[in-house]
Structures are given as C-alpha cells and as structure tokens.
PDB file of N, CA, C and O in Angstrom:
ATOM      1  N   MET A   1      19.815   4.428   3.642  1.00  0.00           N
ATOM      2  CA  MET A   1      18.533   5.241   3.182  1.00  0.00           C
ATOM      3  C   MET A   1      17.894   4.620   2.085  1.00  0.00           C
ATOM      4  O   MET A   1      18.496   4.139   1.125  1.00  0.00           O
ATOM      5  N   ILE A   2      16.480   4.635   2.259  1.00  0.00           N
ATOM      6  CA  ILE A   2      15.719   4.054   1.201  1.00  0.00           C
ATOM      7  C   ILE A   2      15.263   4.915   0.145  1.00  0.00           C
ATOM      8  O   ILE A   2      14.760   5.998   0.441  1.00  0.00           O
ATOM      9  N   PRO A   3      15.392   4.527  -1.156  1.00  0.00           N
ATOM     10  CA  PRO A   3      15.249   5.385  -2.193  1.00  0.00           C
ATOM     11  C   PRO A   3      13.749   5.760  -2.176  1.00  0.00           C
ATOM     12  O   PRO A   3      12.887   5.142  -1.552  1.00  0.00           O
ATOM     13  N   LYS A   4      13.576   6.712  -2.844  1.00  0.00           N
ATOM     14  CA  LYS A   4      12.098   7.335  -2.779  1.00  0.00           C
ATOM     15  C   LYS A   4      11.094   6.608  -3.542  1.00  0.00           C
ATOM     16  O   LYS A   4       9.897   6.687  -3.265  1.00  0.00           O
ATOM     17  N   GLU A   5      11.624   5.792  -4.646  1.00  0.00           N
ATOM     18  CA  GLU A   5      10.731   5.159  -5.411  1.00  0.00           C
ATOM     19  C   GLU A   5      10.348   3.935  -4.707  1.00  0.00           C
ATOM     20  O   GLU A   5       9.233   3.491  -4.977  1.00  0.00           O
ATOM     21  N   ILE A   6      11.175   3.211  -3.724  1.00  0.00           N
ATOM     22  CA  ILE A   6      10.651   2.006  -3.012  1.00  0.00           C
ATOM     23  C   ILE A   6       9.697   2.621  -1.821  1.00  0.00           C
ATOM     24  O   ILE A   6       8.775   1.939  -1.374  1.00  0.00           O
ATOM     25  N   LYS A   7       9.923   3.721  -1.415  1.00  0.00           N
ATOM     26  CA  LYS A   7       8.859   4.294  -0.308  1.00  0.00           C
ATOM     27  C   LYS A   7       7.717   4.337  -0.970  1.00  0.00           C
ATOM     28  O   LYS A   7       6.766   3.777  -0.424  1.00  0.00           O
ATOM     29  N   VAL A   8       7.497   4.973  -2.254  1.00  0.00           N
ATOM     30  CA  VAL A   8       6.291   5.303  -3.138  1.00  0.00           C
ATOM     31  C   VAL A   8       5.609   4.089  -3.351  1.00  0.00           C
ATOM     32  O   VAL A   8       4.380   4.053  -3.417  1.00  0.00           O
ATOM     33  N   GLN A   9       6.464   2.894  -3.483  1.00  0.00           N
ATOM     34  CA  GLN A   9       5.842   1.637  -4.131  1.00  0.00           C
ATOM     35  C   GLN A   9       5.323   0.884  -2.740  1.00  0.00           C
ATOM     36  O   GLN A   9       4.334   0.152  -2.785  1.00  0.00           O
ATOM     37  N   CYS A  10       5.957   1.081  -1.663  1.00  0.00           N
ATOM     38  CA  CYS A  10       5.378   0.502  -0.470  1.00  0.00           C
ATOM     39  C   CYS A  10       4.324   1.190  -0.028  1.00  0.00           C
ATOM     40  O   CYS A  10       3.398   0.485   0.372  1.00  0.00           O
ATOM     41  N   ALA A  11       4.176   2.321   0.025  1.00  0.00           N
ATOM     42  CA  ALA A  11       3.003   3.084   0.355  1.00  0.00           C
ATOM     43  C   ALA A  11       1.793   2.741  -0.658  1.00  0.00           C
ATOM     44  O   ALA A  11       0.628   2.581  -0.293  1.00  0.00           O
ATOM     45  N   CYS A  12       2.223   2.659  -1.900  1.00  0.00           N
ATOM     46  CA  CYS A  12       0.858   2.411  -2.808  1.00  0.00           C
ATOM     47  C   CYS A  12       0.469   0.797  -2.432  1.00  0.00           C
ATOM     48  O   CYS A  12      -0.699   0.411  -2.408  1.00  0.00           O
ATOM     49  N   LEU A  13       1.576  -0.043  -2.156  1.00  0.00           N
ATOM     50  CA  LEU A  13       1.065  -1.387  -1.756  1.00  0.00           C
ATOM     51  C   LEU A  13       0.167  -1.472  -0.453  1.00  0.00           C
ATOM     52  O   LEU A  13      -0.927  -2.036  -0.442  1.00  0.00           O
ATOM     53  N   LEU A  14       0.645  -0.958   0.458  1.00  0.00           N
ATOM     54  CA  LEU A  14      -0.081  -0.604   1.659  1.00  0.00           C
ATOM     55  C   LEU A  14      -1.518  -0.068   1.537  1.00  0.00           C
ATOM     56  O   LEU A  14      -2.403  -0.654   2.161  1.00  0.00           O
ATOM     57  N   LEU A  15      -1.797   0.933   0.828  1.00  0.00           N
ATOM     58  CA  LEU A  15      -2.891   1.274   0.392  1.00  0.00           C
ATOM     59  C   LEU A  15      -3.780   0.663  -0.181  1.00  0.00           C
ATOM     60  O   LEU A  15      -4.962   0.663   0.162  1.00  0.00           O
ATOM     61  N   THR A  16      -3.230  -0.012  -1.263  1.00  0.00           N
ATOM     62  CA  THR A  16      -4.126  -1.064  -2.072  1.00  0.00           C
ATOM     63  C   THR A  16      -4.433  -2.269  -1.255  1.00  0.00           C
ATOM     64  O   THR A  16      -5.508  -2.846  -1.422  1.00  0.00           O
ATOM     65  N   SER A  17      -3.618  -2.663  -0.435  1.00  0.00           N
ATOM     66  CA  SER A  17      -3.853  -4.015   0.379  1.00  0.00           C
ATOM     67  C   SER A  17      -4.892  -3.581   1.567  1.00  0.00           C
ATOM     68  O   SER A  17      -5.701  -4.423   1.957  1.00  0.00           O
ATOM     69  N   SER A  18      -4.878  -2.502   2.042  1.00  0.00           N
ATOM     70  CA  SER A  18      -5.541  -2.130   3.164  1.00  0.00           C
ATOM     71  C   SER A  18      -7.244  -1.883   2.291  1.00  0.00           C
ATOM     72  O   SER A  18      -8.355  -2.122   2.766  1.00  0.00           O
ATOM     73  N   TYR A  19      -6.969  -1.446   1.187  1.00  0.00           N
ATOM     74  CA  TYR A  19      -8.141  -1.038   0.615  1.00  0.00           C
ATOM     75  C   TYR A  19      -8.897  -2.025   0.150  1.00  0.00           C
ATOM     76  O   TYR A  19     -10.090  -1.817  -0.073  1.00  0.00           O
ATOM     77  N   SER A  20      -8.297  -3.312  -0.080  1.00  0.00           N
ATOM     78  CA  SER A  20      -9.025  -4.521  -0.520  1.00  0.00           C
ATOM     79  C   SER A  20      -9.270  -5.359   0.585  1.00  0.00           C
ATOM     80  O   SER A  20      -9.935  -6.368   0.351  1.00  0.00           O
ATOM     81  N   ILE A  21      -8.899  -5.173   1.685  1.00  0.00           N
ATOM     82  CA  ILE A  21      -9.190  -5.690   3.109  1.00  0.00           C
ATOM     83  C   ILE A  21     -10.444  -5.356   3.298  1.00  0.00           C
ATOM     84  O   ILE A  21     -11.355  -6.154   3.518  1.00  0.00           O
ATOM     85  N   ASN A  22     -10.564  -3.856   3.200  1.00  0.00           N
ATOM     86  CA  ASN A  22     -11.778  -2.967   3.674  1.00  0.00           C
ATOM     87  C   ASN A  22     -12.798  -3.641   2.746  1.00  0.00           C
ATOM     88  O   ASN A  22     -13.821  -4.062   3.287  1.00  0.00           O
ATOM     89  N   HIS A  23     -12.646  -3.815   1.303  1.00  0.00           N
ATOM     90  CA  HIS A  23     -13.599  -4.098   0.550  1.00  0.00           C
ATOM     91  C   HIS A  23     -13.995  -5.698   0.743  1.00  0.00           C
ATOM     92  O   HIS A  23     -15.165  -6.022   0.539  1.00  0.00           O
ATOM     93  N   LEU A  24     -13.254  -6.461   1.043  1.00  0.00           N
ATOM     94  CA  LEU A  24     -13.476  -7.874   1.484  1.00  0.00           C
ATOM     95  C   LEU A  24     -14.532  -8.040   2.671  1.00  0.00           C
ATOM     96  O   LEU A  24     -15.586  -8.675   2.679  1.00  0.00           O
ATOM     97  N   LEU A  25     -13.905  -7.250   3.705  1.00  0.00           N
ATOM     98  CA  LEU A  25     -14.697  -7.105   5.001  1.00  0.00           C
ATOM     99  C   LEU A  25     -16.125  -6.634   4.699  1.00  0.00           C
ATOM    100  O   LEU A  25     -16.889  -7.177   5.498  1.00  0.00           O
ATOM    101  N   ARG A  26     -16.647  -5.982   4.011  1.00  0.00           N
ATOM    102  CA  ARG A  26     -17.880  -5.194   3.836  1.00  0.00           C
ATOM    103  C   ARG A  26     -18.796  -6.396   3.114  1.00  0.00           C
ATOM    104  O   ARG A  26     -19.958  -6.169   2.779  1.00  0.00           O
TER     105      ARG A  26
END
C-alpha cells in the first residue's frame, strides 16, 4: 500500500511537471 502523502507528492510533481512542460512549449 502506498501512503497518502506519497500519492499527494507524486500528484503534485506530475501537475507541476506537466504545467512547466506546457509553459515551455508555448
């Protein structure tokens, strides 16, 4: 089982990385 904190951290990381990639592409 994956702890909730790690799930949240991973989600935040994915969100910020996808956001920065979109920002770089524009």
